[in-house]
N, CA, C and O atoms as a GROMACS GRO file, in nm:
protein
  660
    1MET      N    1   8.532   4.776   9.904
    1MET     CA    2   8.451   4.835   9.806
    1MET      C    3   8.513   4.956   9.735
    1MET      O    4   8.590   5.025   9.802
    2LEU      N    5   8.493   4.985   9.623
    2LEU     CA    6   8.544   5.092   9.546
    2LEU      C    7   8.476   5.220   9.624
    2LEU      O    8   8.363   5.223   9.672
    3THR      N    9   8.573   5.326   9.623
    3THR     CA   10   8.520   5.442   9.702
    3THR      C   11   8.409   5.512   9.624
    3THR      O   12   8.316   5.557   9.690
    4GLY      N   13   8.410   5.525   9.499
    4GLY     CA   14   8.302   5.580   9.410
    4GLY      C   15   8.178   5.509   9.424
    4GLY      O   16   8.071   5.569   9.412
    5ALA      N   17   8.183   5.384   9.449
    5ALA     CA   18   8.061   5.302   9.450
    5ALA      C   19   8.000   5.299   9.593
    5ALA      O   20   7.887   5.251   9.605
    6GLN      N   21   8.058   5.341   9.693
    6GLN     CA   22   8.002   5.340   9.825
    6GLN      C   23   7.870   5.415   9.843
    6GLN      O   24   7.788   5.375   9.926
    7HIS      N   25   7.849   5.520   9.768
    7HIS     CA   26   7.727   5.582   9.773
    7HIS      C   27   7.616   5.534   9.703
    7HIS      O   28   7.509   5.591   9.720
    8LEU      N   29   7.624   5.428   9.618
    8LEU     CA   30   7.530   5.371   9.526
    8LEU      C   31   7.429   5.307   9.618
    8LEU      O   32   7.465   5.248   9.720
    9GLN      N   33   7.304   5.319   9.585
    9GLN     CA   34   7.184   5.249   9.639
    9GLN      C   35   7.180   5.109   9.596
    9GLN      O   36   7.136   5.023   9.671
   10ASN      N   37   7.224   5.082   9.481
   10ASN     CA   38   7.221   4.947   9.415
   10ASN      C   39   7.313   4.947   9.294
   10ASN      O   40   7.370   5.050   9.257
   11ILE      N   41   7.330   4.823   9.230
   11ILE     CA   42   7.443   4.797   9.120
   11ILE      C   43   7.384   4.847   8.991
   11ILE      O   44   7.463   4.856   8.897
   12HIS      N   45   7.260   4.881   8.969
   12HIS     CA   46   7.205   4.922   8.836
   12HIS      C   47   7.290   5.020   8.770
   12HIS      O   48   7.316   4.998   8.652
   13PRO      N   49   7.340   5.133   8.829
   13PRO     CA   50   7.416   5.224   8.774
   13PRO      C   51   7.554   5.174   8.721
   13PRO      O   52   7.616   5.240   8.638
   14LEU      N   53   7.600   5.062   8.769
   14LEU     CA   54   7.734   5.005   8.715
   14LEU      C   55   7.712   4.933   8.581
   14LEU      O   56   7.804   4.925   8.499
   15VAL      N   57   7.594   4.881   8.561
   15VAL     CA   58   7.574   4.808   8.441
   15VAL      C   59   7.501   4.873   8.323
   15VAL      O   60   7.498   4.814   8.215
   16ILE      N   61   7.447   4.982   8.338
   16ILE     CA   62   7.357   5.045   8.247
   16ILE      C   63   7.430   5.101   8.127
   16ILE      O   64   7.366   5.114   8.023
   17HIS      N   65   7.555   5.134   8.131
   17HIS     CA   66   7.622   5.184   8.017
   17HIS      C   67   7.667   5.095   7.914
   17HIS      O   68   7.696   5.140   7.803
   18PHE      N   69   7.676   4.972   7.940
   18PHE     CA   70   7.719   4.862   7.850
   18PHE      C   71   7.613   4.837   7.745
   18PHE      O   72   7.652   4.815   7.630
   19PRO      N   73   7.482   4.837   7.772
   19PRO     CA   74   7.383   4.812   7.667
   19PRO      C   75   7.380   4.944   7.579
   19PRO      O   76   7.368   4.936   7.457
   20ILE      N   77   7.392   5.057   7.640
   20ILE     CA   78   7.386   5.179   7.563
   20ILE      C   79   7.484   5.178   7.453
   20ILE      O   80   7.450   5.197   7.337
   21ALA      N   81   7.621   5.152   7.495
   21ALA     CA   82   7.724   5.143   7.414
   21ALA      C   83   7.713   5.036   7.303
   21ALA      O   84   7.728   5.062   7.183
   22PHE      N   85   7.684   4.911   7.354
   22PHE     CA   86   7.685   4.800   7.248
   22PHE      C   87   7.580   4.815   7.155
   22PHE      O   88   7.604   4.788   7.038
   23LEU      N   89   7.441   4.861   7.195
   23LEU     CA   90   7.341   4.866   7.101
   23LEU      C   91   7.346   4.975   7.006
   23LEU      O   92   7.308   4.964   6.889
   24MET      N   93   7.395   5.086   7.059
   24MET     CA   94   7.430   5.193   6.952
   24MET      C   95   7.532   5.161   6.856
   24MET      O   96   7.518   5.192   6.737
   25GLY      N   97   7.645   5.095   6.903
   25GLY     CA   98   7.743   5.041   6.821
   25GLY      C   99   7.697   4.933   6.719
   25GLY      O  100   7.743   4.926   6.605
   26ALA      N  101   7.609   4.853   6.766
   26ALA     CA  102   7.542   4.757   6.674
   26ALA      C  103   7.468   4.818   6.562
   26ALA      O  104   7.480   4.780   6.445
   27ALA      N  105   7.381   4.930   6.607
   27ALA     CA  106   7.307   4.991   6.504
   27ALA      C  107   7.392   5.055   6.414
   27ALA      O  108   7.359   5.049   6.295
   28LEU      N  109   7.512   5.125   6.447
   28LEU     CA  110   7.599   5.193   6.363
   28LEU      C  111   7.666   5.095   6.273
   28LEU      O  112   7.678   5.124   6.154
   29PHE      N  113   7.712   4.979   6.320
   29PHE     CA  114   7.773   4.884   6.226
   29PHE      C  115   7.673   4.825   6.130
   29PHE      O  116   7.709   4.815   6.013
   30TYR      N  117   7.557   4.785   6.163
   30TYR     CA  118   7.461   4.740   6.080
   30TYR      C  119   7.422   4.847   5.967
   30TYR      O  120   7.413   4.814   5.849
   31PHE      N  121   7.399   4.971   6.010
   31PHE     CA  122   7.382   5.077   5.894
   31PHE      C  123   7.507   5.081   5.810
   31PHE      O  124   7.496   5.084   5.687
   32ALA      N  125   7.621   5.081   5.865
   32ALA     CA  126   7.744   5.089   5.792
   32ALA      C  127   7.748   4.970   5.673
   32ALA      O  128   7.770   4.991   5.554
   33ALA      N  129   7.723   4.847   5.733
   33ALA     CA  130   7.716   4.727   5.643
   33ALA      C  131   7.611   4.752   5.535
   33ALA      O  132   7.637   4.713   5.421
   34TRP      N  133   7.499   4.811   5.557
   34TRP     CA  134   7.407   4.825   5.462
   34TRP      C  135   7.452   4.927   5.354
   34TRP      O  136   7.436   4.903   5.235
   35VAL      N  137   7.508   5.043   5.401
   35VAL     CA  138   7.550   5.158   5.318
   35VAL      C  139   7.673   5.110   5.232
   35VAL      O  140   7.676   5.123   5.109
   36PHE      N  141   7.770   5.054   5.304
   36PHE     CA  142   7.888   5.004   5.228
   36PHE      C  143   7.905   4.870   5.174
   36PHE      O  144   8.007   4.830   5.118
   37LYS      N  145   7.793   4.799   5.196
   37LYS     CA  146   7.779   4.648   5.152
   37LYS      C  147   7.905   4.574   5.196
   37LYS      O  148   7.969   4.510   5.113
   38LYS      N  149   7.944   4.580   5.327
   38LYS     CA  150   8.052   4.511   5.382
   38LYS      C  151   8.010   4.402   5.488
   38LYS      O  152   7.954   4.434   5.593
   39ASP      N  153   8.038   4.283   5.458
   39ASP     CA  154   7.996   4.176   5.554
   39ASP      C  155   8.067   4.189   5.692
   39ASP      O  156   8.013   4.151   5.796
   40ASP      N  157   8.183   4.242   5.687
   40ASP     CA  158   8.255   4.247   5.820
   40ASP      C  159   8.188   4.351   5.900
   40ASP      O  160   8.193   4.338   6.022
   41PHE      N  161   8.125   4.455   5.851
   41PHE     CA  162   8.060   4.547   5.943
   41PHE      C  163   7.931   4.474   5.992
   41PHE      O  164   7.892   4.490   6.107
   42ALA      N  165   7.870   4.400   5.911
   42ALA     CA  166   7.744   4.325   5.957
   42ALA      C  167   7.777   4.224   6.072
   42ALA      O  168   7.703   4.206   6.169
   43LYS      N  169   7.906   4.154   6.049
   43LYS     CA  170   7.948   4.052   6.160
   43LYS      C  171   7.992   4.132   6.289
   43LYS      O  172   7.968   4.083   6.400
   44THR      N  173   8.050   4.247   6.279
   44THR     CA  174   8.072   4.321   6.398
   44THR      C  175   7.945   4.378   6.472
   44THR      O  176   7.936   4.383   6.595
   45GLY      N  177   7.842   4.424   6.377
   45GLY     CA  178   7.727   4.456   6.432
   45GLY      C  179   7.642   4.354   6.493
   45GLY      O  180   7.566   4.385   6.584
   46PHE      N  181   7.650   4.231   6.449
   46PHE     CA  182   7.586   4.116   6.499
   46PHE      C  183   7.647   4.079   6.641
   46PHE      O  184   7.576   4.044   6.735
   47ARG      N  185   7.778   4.089   6.648
   47ARG     CA  186   7.847   4.064   6.787
   47ARG      C  187   7.812   4.172   6.887
   47ARG      O  188   7.785   4.144   7.004
   48ALA      N  189   7.815   4.298   6.837
   48ALA     CA  190   7.771   4.402   6.933
   48ALA      C  191   7.625   4.392   6.986
   48ALA      O  192   7.595   4.425   7.100
   49LEU      N  193   7.536   4.346   6.894
   49LEU     CA  194   7.389   4.330   6.914
   49LEU      C  195   7.382   4.209   7.026
   49LEU      O  196   7.302   4.218   7.119
   50LEU      N  197   7.463   4.106   7.014
   50LEU     CA  198   7.455   3.995   7.125
   50LEU      C  199   7.494   4.050   7.255
   50LEU      O  200   7.429   4.036   7.359
   51LEU      N  201   7.616   4.117   7.240
   51LEU     CA  202   7.669   4.181   7.380
   51LEU      C  203   7.572   4.286   7.425
   51LEU      O  204   7.559   4.302   7.546
   52GLY      N  205   7.505   4.357   7.345
   52GLY     CA  206   7.398   4.455   7.396
   52GLY      C  207   7.286   4.389   7.452
   52GLY      O  208   7.231   4.433   7.553
   53ALA      N  209   7.246   4.285   7.392
   53ALA     CA  210   7.127   4.204   7.438
   53ALA      C  211   7.156   4.144   7.570
   53ALA      O  212   7.074   4.155   7.661
   54LEU      N  213   7.261   4.087   7.583
   54LEU     CA  214   7.302   4.030   7.721
   54LEU      C  215   7.314   4.129   7.823
   54LEU      O  216   7.254   4.114   7.930
   55SER      N  217   7.390   4.238   7.800
   55SER     CA  218   7.402   4.352   7.898
   55SER      C  219   7.271   4.423   7.925
   55SER      O  220   7.242   4.463   8.038
   56LEU      N  221   7.189   4.438   7.813
   56LEU     CA  222   7.065   4.487   7.842
   56LEU      C  223   6.978   4.398   7.943
   56LEU      O  224   6.913   4.452   8.032
   57ALA      N  225   6.979   4.272   7.928
   57ALA     CA  226   6.916   4.186   8.021
   57ALA      C  227   6.958   4.213   8.166
   57ALA      O  228   6.873   4.222   8.254
   58ALA      N  229   7.081   4.226   8.190
   58ALA     CA  230   7.144   4.258   8.304
   58ALA      C  231   7.093   4.388   8.362
   58ALA      O  232   7.044   4.394   8.475
   59ALA      N  233   7.106   4.494   8.281
   59ALA     CA  234   7.054   4.622   8.323
   59ALA      C  235   6.907   4.631   8.358
   59ALA      O  236   6.868   4.703   8.450
   60VAL      N  237   6.823   4.555   8.282
   60VAL     CA  238   6.673   4.557   8.309
   60VAL      C  239   6.653   4.479   8.430
   60VAL      O  240   6.565   4.508   8.511
   61GLY      N  241   6.739   4.371   8.445
   61GLY     CA  242   6.717   4.282   8.575
   61GLY      C  243   6.760   4.365   8.705
   61GLY      O  244   6.695   4.358   8.809
   62THR      N  245   6.863   4.436   8.694
   62THR     CA  246   6.910   4.501   8.810
   62THR      C  247   6.827   4.623   8.833
   62THR      O  248   6.818   4.667   8.947
   63GLY      N  249   6.766   4.681   8.735
   63GLY     CA  250   6.671   4.791   8.757
   63GLY      C  251   6.547   4.755   8.817
   63GLY      O  252   6.501   4.822   8.909
   64LEU      N  253   6.484   4.643   8.768
   64LEU     CA  254   6.359   4.580   8.828
   64LEU      C  255   6.399   4.546   8.983
   64LEU      O  256   6.331   4.580   9.079
   65TYR      N  257   6.504   4.482   8.990
   65TYR     CA  258   6.536   4.445   9.135
   65TYR      C  259   6.546   4.568   9.225
   65TYR      O  260   6.497   4.566   9.338
   66ALA      N  261   6.610   4.678   9.174
   66ALA     CA  262   6.628   4.790   9.261
   66ALA      C  263   6.513   4.888   9.269
   66ALA      O  264   6.519   4.979   9.352
   67GLU      N  265   6.407   4.877   9.188
   67GLU     CA  266   6.300   4.967   9.190
   67GLU      C  267   6.233   5.000   9.308
   67GLU      O  268   6.197   5.115   9.332
   68ASP      N  269   6.211   4.893   9.394
   68ASP     CA  270   6.140   4.926   9.523
   68ASP      C  271   6.229   5.003   9.616
   68ASP      O  272   6.178   5.068   9.707
   69GLY      N  273   6.361   5.000   9.600
   69GLY     CA  274   6.460   5.052   9.707
   69GLY      C  275   6.500   5.188   9.653
   69GLY      O  276   6.578   5.255   9.720
   70VAL      N  277   6.455   5.233   9.545
   70VAL     CA  278   6.489   5.367   9.495
   70VAL      C  279   6.429   5.476   9.583
   70VAL      O  280   6.307   5.485   9.594
   71MET      N  281   6.508   5.553   9.644
   71MET     CA  282   6.454   5.661   9.737
   71MET      C  283   6.426   5.790   9.667
   71MET      O  284   6.503   5.886   9.667
   72VAL      N  285   6.309   5.786   9.605
   72VAL     CA  286   6.252   5.918   9.542
   72VAL      C  287   6.113   5.930   9.590
   72VAL      O  288   6.047   5.831   9.622
   73ALA      N  289   6.063   6.060   9.595
   73ALA     CA  290   5.931   6.087   9.626
   73ALA      C  291   5.837   6.030   9.533
   73ALA      O  292   5.873   5.998   9.420
   74LEU      N  293   5.717   6.016   9.574
   74LEU     CA  294   5.611   5.934   9.491
   74LEU      C  295   5.583   6.014   9.363
   74LEU      O  296   5.552   5.954   9.260
   75ASP      N  297   5.592   6.150   9.367
   75ASP     CA  298   5.567   6.220   9.242
   75ASP      C  299   5.678   6.205   9.146
   75ASP      O  300   5.657   6.216   9.025
   76VAL      N  301   5.804   6.178   9.196
   76VAL     CA  302   5.925   6.175   9.111
   76VAL      C  303   5.906   6.026   9.047
   76VAL      O  304   5.933   6.003   8.929
   77ARG      N  305   5.860   5.931   9.132
   77ARG     CA  306   5.847   5.794   9.086
   77ARG      C  307   5.756   5.787   8.983
   77ARG      O  308   5.785   5.714   8.889
   78GLN      N  309   5.640   5.856   8.980
   78GLN     CA  310   5.531   5.852   8.887
   78GLN      C  311   5.575   5.928   8.751
   78GLN      O  312   5.546   5.880   8.641
   79LYS      N  313   5.647   6.048   8.764
   79LYS     CA  314   5.676   6.126   8.653
   79LYS      C  315   5.804   6.092   8.580
   79LYS      O  316   5.819   6.129   8.464
   80LEU      N  317   5.906   6.017   8.650
   80LEU     CA  318   6.030   5.974   8.588
   80LEU      C  319   6.072   5.831   8.595
   80LEU      O  320   6.133   5.776   8.503
   81LEU      N  321   6.034   5.765   8.717
   81LEU     CA  322   6.067   5.631   8.727
   81LEU      C  323   5.987   5.539   8.645
   81LEU      O  324   6.043   5.456   8.573
   82LEU      N  325   5.867   5.547   8.651
   82LEU     CA  326   5.769   5.475   8.568
   82LEU      C  327   5.800   5.495   8.420
   82LEU      O  328   5.825   5.395   8.353
   83PRO      N  329   5.800   5.617   8.361
   83PRO     CA  330   5.830   5.619   8.228
   83PRO      C  331   5.972   5.558   8.189
   83PRO      O  332   5.992   5.504   8.080
   84HIS      N  333   6.063   5.572   8.281
   84HIS     CA  334   6.209   5.514   8.256
   84HIS      C  335   6.191   5.368   8.232
   84HIS      O  336   6.236   5.315   8.130
   85LYS      N  337   6.122   5.299   8.328
   85LYS     CA  338   6.098   5.157   8.333
   85LYS      C  339   6.021   5.118   8.208
   85LYS      O  340   6.056   5.016   8.148
   86GLN      N  341   5.920   5.192   8.163
   86GLN     CA  342   5.836   5.153   8.052
   86GLN      C  343   5.911   5.160   7.915
   86GLN      O  344   5.895   5.078   7.825
   87PHE      N  345   5.994   5.267   7.910
   87PHE     CA  346   6.079   5.278   7.777
   87PHE      C  347   6.188   5.164   7.771
   87PHE      O  348   6.216   5.106   7.666
   88MET      N  349   6.248   5.136   7.890
   88MET     CA  350   6.357   5.042   7.896
   88MET      C  351   6.300   4.907   7.874
   88MET      O  352   6.362   4.827   7.805
   89ILE      N  353   6.177   4.873   7.931
   89ILE     CA  354   6.115   4.743   7.901
   89ILE      C  355   6.082   4.733   7.741
   89ILE      O  356   6.099   4.630   7.675
   90ALA      N  357   6.035   4.849   7.693
   90ALA     CA  358   6.010   4.841   7.545
   90ALA      C  359   6.126   4.818   7.469
   90ALA      O  360   6.122   4.743   7.372
   91THR      N  361   6.245   4.883   7.511
   91THR     CA  362   6.381   4.870   7.443
   91THR      C  363   6.408   4.721   7.448
   91THR      O  364   6.446   4.663   7.347
   92ALA      N  365   6.390   4.651   7.572
   92ALA     CA  366   6.432   4.514   7.590
   92ALA      C  367   6.352   4.421   7.488
   92ALA      O  368   6.409   4.329   7.429
   93VAL      N  369   6.220   4.451   7.472
   93VAL     CA  370   6.125   4.379   7.380
   93VAL      C  371   6.181   4.391   7.233
   93VAL      O  372   6.200   4.294   7.159
   94LEU      N  373   6.204   4.519   7.201
   94LEU     CA  374   6.254   4.538   7.056
   94LEU      C  375   6.398   4.473   7.049
   94LEU      O  376   6.425   4.409   6.948
   95CYS      N  377   6.479   4.483   7.135
   95CYS     CA  378   6.616   4.425   7.139
   95CYS      C  379   6.602   4.268   7.121
   95CYS      O  380   6.674   4.208   7.041
   96ALA      N  381   6.515   4.208   7.191
   96ALA     CA  382   6.501   4.063   7.184
   96ALA      C  383   6.444   4.019   7.050
   96ALA      O  384   6.482   3.912   7.002
   97PHE      N  385   6.353   4.096   6.986
   97PHE     CA  386   6.303   4.066   6.856
   97PHE      C  387   6.408   4.080   6.756
   97PHE      O  388   6.425   3.985   6.680
   98VAL      N  389   6.487   4.193   6.744
   98VAL     CA  390   6.583   4.195   6.642
   98VAL      C  391   6.711   4.116   6.678
   98VAL      O  392   6.794   4.092   6.592
   99THR      N  393   6.726   4.076   6.802
   99THR     CA  394   6.838   3.981   6.830
   99THR      C  395   6.803   3.845   6.781
   99THR      O  396   6.883   3.778   6.716
  100LEU      N  397   6.687   3.803   6.811
  100LEU     CA  398   6.633   3.668   6.754
  100LEU      C  399   6.640   3.660   6.613
  100LEU      O  400   6.693   3.561   6.562
  101TRP      N  401   6.588   3.759   6.535
  101TRP     CA  402   6.587   3.771   6.393
  101TRP      C  403   6.734   3.768   6.342
  101TRP      O  404   6.765   3.699   6.245
  102ALA      N  405   6.819   3.841   6.405
  102ALA     CA  406   6.966   3.836   6.363
  102ALA      C  407   7.021   3.693   6.390
  102ALA      O  408   7.097   3.644   6.306
  103LEU      N  409   6.989   3.624   6.498
  103LEU     CA  410   7.026   3.502   6.523
  103LEU      C  411   6.987   3.391   6.415
  103LEU      O  412   7.064   3.302   6.378
  104VAL      N  413   6.856   3.408   6.369
  104VAL     CA  414   6.815   3.318   6.268
  104VAL      C  415   6.870   3.336   6.130
  104VAL      O  416   6.886   3.244   6.050
  105ARG      N  417   6.897   3.465   6.108
  105ARG     CA  418   6.931   3.507   5.970
  105ARG      C  419   7.059   3.571   5.980
  105ARG      O  420   7.069   3.687   5.939
  106ARG      N  421   7.165   3.508   6.034
  106ARG     CA  422   7.303   3.565   6.060
  106ARG      C  423   7.362   3.618   5.942
  106ARG      O  424   7.327   3.582   5.829
  107PRO      N  425   7.452   3.705   5.966
  107PRO     CA  426   7.454   3.805   6.065
  107PRO      C  427   7.364   3.923   6.053
  107PRO      O  428   7.349   4.006   6.143
  108PHE      N  429   7.303   3.927   5.928
  108PHE     CA  430   7.234   4.045   5.887
  108PHE      C  431   7.114   3.993   5.785
  108PHE      O  432   7.139   3.950   5.672
  109PRO      N  433   6.993   4.002   5.834
  109PRO     CA  434   6.886   3.957   5.751
  109PRO      C  435   6.885   4.021   5.614
  109PRO      O  436   6.890   4.144   5.600
  110LYS      N  437   6.878   3.928   5.501
  110LYS     CA  438   6.860   3.995   5.360
  110LYS      C  439   6.726   4.013   5.343
  110LYS      O  440   6.702   4.125   5.298
  111LYS      N  441   6.622   3.939   5.363
  111LYS     CA  442   6.486   3.960   5.358
  111LYS      C  443   6.432   4.051   5.457
  111LYS      O  444   6.439   4.016   5.575
  112GLY      N  445   6.380   4.165   5.429
  112GLY     CA  446   6.327   4.241   5.530
  112GLY      C  447   6.431   4.338   5.592
  112GLY      O  448   6.407   4.392   5.700
  113ARG      N  449   6.540   4.359   5.528
  113ARG     CA  450   6.655   4.429   5.580
  113ARG      C  451   6.618   4.590   5.632
  113ARG      O  452   6.658   4.647   5.733
  114ILE      N  453   6.537   4.633   5.534
  114ILE     CA  454   6.503   4.783   5.574
  114ILE      C  455   6.409   4.781   5.716
  114ILE      O  456   6.416   4.868   5.803
  115LEU      N  457   6.325   4.667   5.720
  115LEU     CA  458   6.240   4.663   5.848
  115LEU      C  459   6.342   4.641   5.962
  115LEU      O  460   6.329   4.709   6.064
  116PHE      N  461   6.434   4.559   5.953
  116PHE     CA  462   6.533   4.522   6.046
  116PHE      C  463   6.612   4.655   6.085
  116PHE      O  464   6.630   4.681   6.204
  117LEU      N  465   6.653   4.727   6.000
  117LEU     CA  466   6.719   4.853   6.037
  117LEU      C  467   6.632   4.954   6.096
  117LEU      O  468   6.676   5.027   6.184
  118ALA      N  469   6.508   4.963   6.052
  118ALA     CA  470   6.407   5.056   6.114
  118ALA      C  471   6.385   5.021   6.258
  118ALA      O  472   6.372   5.106   6.347
  119LEU      N  473   6.380   4.883   6.279
  119LEU     CA  474   6.350   4.833   6.428
  119LEU      C  475   6.472   4.870   6.508
  119LEU      O  476   6.458   4.912   6.623
  120LEU      N  477   6.592   4.857   6.455
  120LEU     CA  478   6.707   4.883   6.520
  120LEU      C  479   6.717   5.022   6.551
  120LEU      O  480   6.766   5.050   6.660
  121LEU      N  481   6.678   5.120   6.469
  121LEU     CA  482   6.669   5.267   6.495
  121LEU      C  483   6.561   5.295   6.592
  121LEU      O  484   6.580   5.378   6.681
  122LEU      N  485   6.447   5.230   6.581
  122LEU     CA  486   6.338   5.242   6.676
  122LEU      C  487   6.388   5.204   6.820
  122LEU      O  488   6.359   5.277   6.916
  123MET      N  489   6.464   5.087   6.834
  123MET     CA  490   6.516   5.053   6.961
  123MET      C  491   6.611   5.151   7.020
  123MET      O  492   6.613   5.174   7.141
  124VAL      N  493   6.693   5.211   6.929
  124VAL     CA  494   6.806   5.303   6.979
  124VAL      C  495   6.725   5.424   7.040
  124VAL      O  496   6.753   5.466   7.153
  125ILE      N  497   6.623   5.479   6.963
  125ILE     CA  498   6.551   5.589   7.002
  125ILE      C  499   6.488   5.578   7.130
  125ILE      O  500   6.494   5.662   7.220
  126THR      N  501   6.415   5.451   7.134
  126THR     CA  502   6.337   5.416   7.267
  126THR      C  503   6.432   5.413   7.377
  126THR      O  504   6.399   5.458   7.486
  127MET      N  505   6.563   5.359   7.354
  127MET     CA  506   6.645   5.352   7.465
  127MET      C  507   6.698   5.487   7.514
  127MET      O  508   6.712   5.513   7.634
  128VAL      N  509   6.728   5.576   7.410
  128VAL     CA  510   6.771   5.703   7.448
  128VAL      C  511   6.672   5.775   7.521
  128VAL      O  512   6.710   5.840   7.618
  129ILE      N  513   6.547   5.774   7.489
  129ILE     CA  514   6.437   5.835   7.569
  129ILE      C  515   6.436   5.779   7.698
  129ILE      O  516   6.429   5.860   7.791
  130GLY      N  517   6.442   5.647   7.728
  130GLY     CA  518   6.439   5.589   7.851
  130GLY      C  519   6.555   5.617   7.931
  130GLY      O  520   6.545   5.624   8.054
  131ALA      N  521   6.673   5.637   7.868
  131ALA     CA  522   6.801   5.664   7.933
  131ALA      C  523   6.784   5.815   7.987
  131ALA      O  524   6.836   5.848   8.094
  132ASP      N  525   6.712   5.904   7.911
  132ASP     CA  526   6.705   6.044   7.946
  132ASP      C  527   6.638   6.045   8.081
  132ASP      O  528   6.686   6.107   8.176
  133PHE      N  529   6.523   5.973   8.089
  133PHE     CA  530   6.444   5.980   8.215
  133PHE      C  531   6.534   5.920   8.332
  133PHE      O  532   6.532   5.973   8.443
  134GLY      N  533   6.607   5.814   8.304
  134GLY     CA  534   6.711   5.771   8.406
  134GLY      C  535   6.807   5.870   8.450
  134GLY      O  536   6.831   5.885   8.570
  135GLY      N  537   6.864   5.941   8.359
  135GLY     CA  538   6.969   6.060   8.398
  135GLY      C  539   6.893   6.155   8.462
  135GLY      O  540   6.950   6.208   8.557
  136GLN      N  541   6.768   6.196   8.435
  136GLN     CA  542   6.695   6.288   8.517
  136GLN      C  543   6.679   6.242   8.669
  136GLN      O  544   6.698   6.318   8.765
  137LEU      N  545   6.641   6.111   8.679
  137LEU     CA  546   6.640   6.050   8.817
  137LEU      C  547   6.772   6.058   8.883
  137LEU      O  548   6.769   6.078   9.004
  138VAL      N  549   6.889   6.045   8.824
  138VAL     CA  550   7.009   6.024   8.899
  138VAL      C  551   7.065   6.181   8.920
  138VAL      O  552   7.106   6.220   9.029
  139TYR      N  553   7.061   6.258   8.812
  139TYR     CA  554   7.130   6.386   8.822
  139TYR      C  555   7.043   6.505   8.891
  139TYR      O  556   7.096   6.598   8.950
  140ASP      N  557   6.910   6.492   8.875
  140ASP     CA  558   6.816   6.584   8.924
  140ASP      C  559   6.754   6.535   9.066
  140ASP      O  560   6.719   6.618   9.149
  141TYR      N  561   6.745   6.407   9.087
  141TYR     CA  562   6.680   6.371   9.209
  141TYR      C  563   6.767   6.269   9.291
  141TYR      O  564   6.716   6.203   9.382
  142ASN      N  565   6.887   6.258   9.260
  142ASN     CA  566   6.979   6.169   9.338
  142ASN      C  567   6.932   6.036   9.355
  142ASN      O  568   6.948   5.983   9.465
  143ALA      N  569   6.872   5.971   9.258
  143ALA     CA  570   6.808   5.836   9.269
  143ALA      C  571   6.919   5.725   9.274
  143ALA      O  572   6.891   5.611   9.309
  144GLY      N  573   7.038   5.761   9.238
  144GLY     CA  574   7.138   5.661   9.245
  144GLY      C  575   7.224   5.644   9.360
  144GLY      O  576   7.295   5.545   9.378
  145GLY      N  577   7.214   5.753   9.445
  145GLY     CA  578   7.311   5.746   9.555
  145GLY      C  579   7.254   5.829   9.677
  145GLY      O  580   7.134   5.856   9.684
  146ASN      N  581   7.335   5.863   9.762
  146ASN     CA  582   7.299   5.928   9.883
  146ASN      C  583   7.379   6.073   9.914
  146ASN      O  584   7.405   6.117  10.026
  147ALA      N  585   7.408   6.128   9.801
  147ALA     CA  586   7.469   6.280   9.819
  147ALA      C  587   7.402   6.373   9.871
  147ALA      O  588   7.460   6.474   9.910
  148CYS      N  589   7.270   6.359   9.882
  148CYS     CA  590   7.177   6.474   9.944
  148CYS      C  591   7.062   6.403  10.024
  148CYS      O  592   7.044   6.282  10.011
  149PRO      N  593   6.991   6.475  10.100
  149PRO     CA  594   6.885   6.420  10.183
  149PRO      C  595   6.780   6.364  10.092
  149PRO      O  596   6.765   6.415   9.982
  150GLN      N  597   6.708   6.265  10.129
  150GLN     CA  598   6.608   6.196  10.054
  150GLN      C  599   6.477   6.208  10.127
  150GLN      O  600   6.482   6.209  10.250
  151PRO      N  601   6.370   6.216  10.073
  151PRO     CA  602   6.350   6.223   9.917
  151PRO      C  603   6.350   6.362   9.860
  151PRO      O  604   6.303   6.454   9.927
  152VAL      N  605   6.395   6.381   9.750
  152VAL     CA  606   6.388   6.503   9.668
  152VAL      C  607   6.250   6.507   9.594
  152VAL      O  608   6.217   6.410   9.525
  153HIS      N  609   6.175   6.609   9.605
  153HIS     CA  610   6.044   6.616   9.553
  153HIS      C  611   6.057   6.653   9.407
  153HIS      O  612   6.164   6.702   9.370
  154PHE      N  613   5.957   6.636   9.320
  154PHE     CA  614   5.952   6.668   9.180
  154PHE      C  615   5.962   6.819   9.176
  154PHE      O  616   5.895   6.886   9.254
  155LYS      N  617   6.041   6.873   9.091
  155LYS     CA  618   6.070   7.021   9.070
  155LYS      C  619   5.973   7.079   8.974
  155LYS      O  620   5.969   7.200   8.950
  156GLY      N  621   5.893   6.990   8.918
  156GLY     CA  622   5.794   7.046   8.808
  156GLY      C  623   5.845   7.091   8.679
  156GLY      O  624   5.780   7.167   8.608
  157ARG      N  625   5.971   7.043   8.644
  157ARG     CA  626   6.029   7.087   8.520
  157ARG      C  627   6.018   6.958   8.419
  157ARG      O  628   6.075   6.854   8.451
  158LEU      N  629   5.950   6.964   8.310
  158LEU     CA  630   5.960   6.863   8.218
  158LEU      C  631   6.002   6.924   8.083
  158LEU      O  632   5.969   7.037   8.047
  159GLY      N  633   6.072   6.847   8.018
  159GLY     CA  634   6.125   6.880   7.885
  159GLY      C  635   6.008   6.902   7.791
  159GLY      O  636   5.895   6.873   7.830
  160PRO      N  637   6.027   6.951   7.669
  160PRO     CA  638   5.916   6.958   7.567
  160PRO      C  639   5.868   6.817   7.534
  160PRO      O  640   5.748   6.804   7.511
  161ARG      N  641   5.947   6.709   7.530
  161ARG     CA  642   5.902   6.583   7.490
  161ARG      C  643   5.792   6.523   7.597
  161ARG      O  644   5.694   6.456   7.561
  162GLN      N  645   5.821   6.557   7.731
  162GLN     CA  646   5.731   6.507   7.834
  162GLN      C  647   5.611   6.578   7.845
  162GLN      O  648   5.512   6.530   7.900
  163ARG      N  649   5.616   6.714   7.787
  163ARG     CA  650   5.494   6.793   7.796
  163ARG      C  651   5.397   6.759   7.670
  163ARG      O  652   5.280   6.796   7.662
  164GLY      N  653   5.458   6.692   7.586
  164GLY     CA  654   5.374   6.662   7.461
  164GLY      C  655   5.407   6.757   7.349
  164GLY      O  656   5.329   6.764   7.254
  165GLY      N  657   5.511   6.829   7.352
  165GLY     CA  658   5.536   6.928   7.245
  165GLY      C  659   5.663   6.910   7.176
  165GLY      O  660   5.695   6.987   7.084
   0.00000   0.00000   0.00000
């Protein structure tokens, strides 16, 4: 096994970066296609969207599989793991919708294009918020490995977004 991966509790951390990169890239290329009226950008966005959807399915699948084995205190589970799961499932639903739409109206829907772009943007924002919760789990509470004793209890620090401000 790879030395750096020996401390992982599950394989979820190994796959999560692919959908982040592909889906952000897809949104970027679709917006560029719209702004610059270039079909090649739309084709690249379409391919990135397909790769993002496939890798997101793997990331969500590995996350759901690993959920019960994540060694965090109950308060951390409630304040961070649950919102992470909810935001990422919402991302998967949005991704499935825009991907199916793009498959039917390849590579870039002409009718409803602004709505398509808005949904892509909403998907990326939802993914970034969910990824932030995941990052807090890993970097603040060691949810992805065994570098410190478990469980680490919730420190009571929420960002302005989580406090509702």
